[in-house]
N, C-alpha and C positions, 0 to 999 in steps of 0.2 A: 369446403367445396372447391373442386378444380376449376380453373379458368380456361381449360382446354376447350376449343370451339366445338369439339365433338362430344363433350361430356354434357349430359342433360342438366339444364339449369332450372327446369320447371317440373313440378310434381302436380299431376291432375288426380284429384281424389273423387271417386265415383261412389255415391251412396247407393244403398239398396232400397228395397220396398219397406214401407212402414216408417221411414225416416226421410229427412231432407238433408241438404248440405250442412245444415246447422249441426248435424251429428259429428262433423269433422272439425268443429271449432278448436278443440284442443290440439288436434293434429296440425292444423294450419299454423297455429302459433309456434308449435315445435319446429316445423320445417322452415318456416320463415326466419326463425331465430338462428338457423344454421345456414342462411344465405340463399335458400331456394325461393323462387317465385312459385306460389301455390295457387292453384285454381280448384274450386269445388263447384262445378257447374250444376245447376238445378235441372231436373227434367223439365221439358216444356210445360208451362202452367204452374210449376212449383216455385216460381220466383218470389212468392209471397211467404209470409211467416207461417210457422207451424199452426198457430192459432187460427189463421185465416183458412187454411186447408181443413182443419177440423170443423170449422163453422160451415164451409161450403166445399164439399168433396168433388164437385163437378170436374175440375181439371184432372183429378185422379181417375175418375170413371171414364173419361174420354181418351186417356193416353194409351198409346200402343207401343209395343217393343220396337218396331221399325222407326217410329218417331223419336224414341229415346236415342237409338243408335245414330240416326241421321243427325240429331242435334249434337251428340258427343263428337261425332266425326267432324262437324263444322267447327266446334270449339277447338279441338286438337289440331285440325288441319290448318288453322290460322297461325299456329305457333311457328317460330323461325326454325326450330329444330325439334325432333321427336322428344317428348317428355317421358318421365317415369309415370306410368299409369298405376294407380292403386285403387282397388275396389273391394267393397265388402258385400257379401251375400249376392243379391242380383247384380250389384256393382262389380262383383268378381267375374260374373259371366260377361258383362259388358267389357270389362278389361280384357278378358281372353279373346273376345270377338274383335276388339280394336287391335290387339296385338297381331292376331291372325291376318288382319287387313293391312298391316304395316304402319300403324299409327303411333307406335310407342318405341322408345329405346329399350325399355325394360317394363315388365309388368308384375304386379303383386296382387294375387287374389286372396283375400282374407275370408276364410270360412265361406267359400264360394257356393252359391246355389249350383246344382248340377247342370251341365250343358247337355245338349242333345246327344244321345248315344250312351249316356251314363245310366245304366239300368238300376243298380242297387241304390235305393234311397234309404238313408238311415231312418230308423223308427223315430228318433228324436225330431228329425226334420218333418216327417209326416205329422207327428203330434203337434208341432209348433205351427204348422200351416193349416191344420184341419179346421180350426174355427172359421177360416175364410172360405175354404173349399167345400165344406160339408153341405151347405144349403144351396140347392140349385136356383132358388129364388134370388140369390145374391149375384147371379151371373154377370150382370152389367152394373153392379153397385160397388162402391168403395166400402170395405168392411174393416173396422178397427179391432184391435185386441182389447180385451179387458185388461185391467192391471195384472191379474194373475197370469193370463196368457203371455203378456209382455215379459213378466218376470221369468217365466219358464223359457221363453225363446231368446231373450236378450240379456237379462240381468240376474241370472240365477246364482252368480257368485257374489252379489252385492247384498248389503243389508237391506231390509225392507224399506227403511227410510230413504236410502240412496236410490234404490230401484224406483220408488215412487217419484222422487225428484226427477230422475231421468225420463220416466214415462211422461210426466207432465211437460217436460222441456222438449222432448224429441218425437214422441209418438204421433203418427198420422195414420189414417186408414190406408188400405191398399186395395187395388181393384182385383176382384176375384178373377175376372177374365184375363187380366194381365198376369196375375200370379200363375195361372194354369197354362197360359199360352206358351207354346214351344219357342225356343230360341232358334228355330229353324229359319234362318235368315239367309238369303242368297249371298254368297261370298263375293266381296268386292275388294279390290286392292286400292290403296291410296295412290299408288304410282303406276 
């Protein structure tokens, strides 16, 4: 890693829906071993363990996209210099929005959820989120995946044994209203 004062020395990892910062644990170790400071901020209310969120999904049900962005902006805004932002799925959308607002030196969106204006949604994405979106009675509820749905959406290249282990370690429900809510957030600039 460079010691140049303009080179980012921090990586901020932004998780998506159905998981928590725990999902980045291997990535954190990898980047820290290479000399980076690594942050994996939880969404507001997600500061507890996966098991606690599975037992009481209230923080998931009450969370909004603007609250997530405001929290991420406050975390990144406190850093001395702009970091590398890296997000997966919904975290990829938040990475793009933070970059657009001037919060990062570089951004990486891994298998990003689509942002506003992206019309074609792949059939596989519709199939993977359909269990949460299909039932209107779930509008303000947190809904989890079954193991089979998780395996389709997240771990389809893993053995069943490994996929089950990952499901038990990382899976949490996601809010139907948050999953459907647009990322149509007013543009703001950091500076």
